[in-house]
N, C-alpha and C positions, 0 to 999 in steps of 0.2 A: 674552220673545222676543229682542230685542236687546239686553236686559242679559246673557243668558245667553249669547248667540254672542260675547261680550265675553270673560264667564268662561269659556267654551269652550276658546279659544284659547292659556288660558296654564295650564289643568286637564290635567296627564296621564290620569288615570283618576279616572270617579264610581266611588262606592262604595254599594252599596243591598245592601239584605236579600233582597229577592225579586225573581222575574222580574216579575211585574205592575209593581212600581217601575222596574225598567229598562225595559220596554214604555214606560211613561208619558215617562220621560226621551225616549225616541226619538219618541215621537210628538207629546210634546208641545212640545218646543225642539228635535226635528231632530238630536238628537246622537246621533254615531255609535256602533252595538251594541261595535266595538270597543274605544271608550273608558270602556263599564260593566262593572263587574266585580262579578259578585253576591257575596258573602258570607255565607251564610248564618247569622244569628243565631242563635248558642248559648243554650241553655236553663240557665236560673240553677237548680243545686237544693240548699235549702237542706240544711244540714248536721244538724240534729235535726228532725225533724218529730215536731211532736207527737201524741198519739192521740184520733180524736175520741172525746164520749162518745157512744154509739149510743142512749143511753136517752131521745133528744129524739123526741117526738111534733110537731112541727111540723117542716116542710119549709123549711130556710132557705137563702135567697138571698142572695147576696154582690155587690156591684158596687162592687171597690175601685181605690185607685190616684189619683194629682192628678185632679177632676173639672171638667170643663168642657162648652161647650155642643156641641163637636163628639163629645166621647163618648157623648153620649145619654143623661145622667144625668136631663134632662125627661122624656126618654121614659120611662121606667125609672117615675119618678115619677107621670105621666099613667097609665101601664099599670097599677100596684099600685090606685091611687083609682079605676080603673074597674071595679075586680074586684067580683063578688057579695061580701056580707060573710061568707058562710058559706067562702067560697074564702077571703079574706083571713085569716079565723081560722086555719086551719089552716097559714098561711105566714108566715115573721119575714123580713123586707126589711130589710138592711142595706146603708147607702151610706157608706164606709168613706175617706176620703182629703181632703186641703186642696181648696175649693171655689173657683171663680171667686164673690167677694162676688153680685156682677149675680146668678150663677146659683143661688146660694143662697137669696137674700132674694128671689126671684122665686118660690120654688119649696117652700120650708120650712115655710109653714101647709100647702099641701096632702099634704105628704109626711108633716106630723106629722097630720093629719084621717086619711090611709091608714095609722098606725100603724106608718111605715118609722122606722129608727132611723138618724138621718144624723148623724155625726159631722165635722163637717168641719176636721180637724187633721191632721197630717204624724203617721205611726205608724213604729216603730219595728220594725227586721226579727222580731223576736221575735214582738212584737204584731201584726203584719201575717197571719206566719205561722202564728199559732193560730186567727186568722179564718178563712183559708183552708182552715183544717183542721176546724174547726169549722161549717163551711157543707157545705149540698148541691148547692148549684146557683151556680157563677159566669156573671156576667151582662156580656155585652161589647155592648150596642146603639147602638155606635158609628156617625155617620153618616160619617166619614170617617178615613180614616189610611192610611199607606204600611206602618205597624207597630206593633205596640203589644207595650211590654215587660210590660206588666201581662198579658198573655195568655199570652207566653210563659212567664212566670213561674208561669201556672196551668196550665201543661203537666206541670209536676215534679210536681203534688198529684195529677193523674188524676180529676180532678172532673167530672161533668158540666157543661155549659157551653151557654149562649145566647149564640150571639154573629151579629152582622149580616152580612148575607152580601156582605160585599166582597171583592174579588178577591184581596188580600194576606192576610186571614185563611181565604181558601177555598184556597188556595194554601198556607197555613202549616198549617190542618188537613185535610190531602190524607188521605183514607179515613175522617174525620167523619162519624155518619150527617146526609142533608137535612135530617132535621127539628130540627138541633143550629144552625141557621141561617135567621134571622128575615130579613124583607124592611126593606132599610135606609128609616130615617126611618119606621116604622110602629109606632104605639104600638097598633092593632089583633093585626098579627102578634107582639109582643113580649107583650101580653096572652094570645093565645092560645098561645105557648109556655110562658106560666107555668101557667096552668089546667092544659098534660099534664102 
């Protein structure tokens, strides 16, 4: 709070992407609402959207983007590994994106046992667009974040999503059904959303 007070004196405006982020700056750092500007993040829409092959018999779940603890990657691994085998046989789960080494090493064995495809690398835009198009459900079990570029990208594809009940996500996804949101940091809530 002391450091923010010093920064506050030399900054004319703080730019955030959501009203909830603005509220957090006011509440946590005492910044005047007049010094905070909400500029809504534009949604990136790819120029050429590939066509999904509709003959797939498994429901494909995808978690994409740079993977780290706060994004809840381990929650997805634990949720899928706790599913009954007959349900796991009906789904295909992919984690796509460069992953924090500790997180990856700590969870890859469980992911492999659960049949999760986890490719820890950077993807080209074309590869990522194809992965998203080939998926049926996009998963964002984040523990905390003010805004997610991956979520905003996902909106351009119009796919069903499973999303943590974070204030910034609720605001961004205004109008989404209640069952699209899962409890924060809850393997059980995520597991139940996958089953539905």
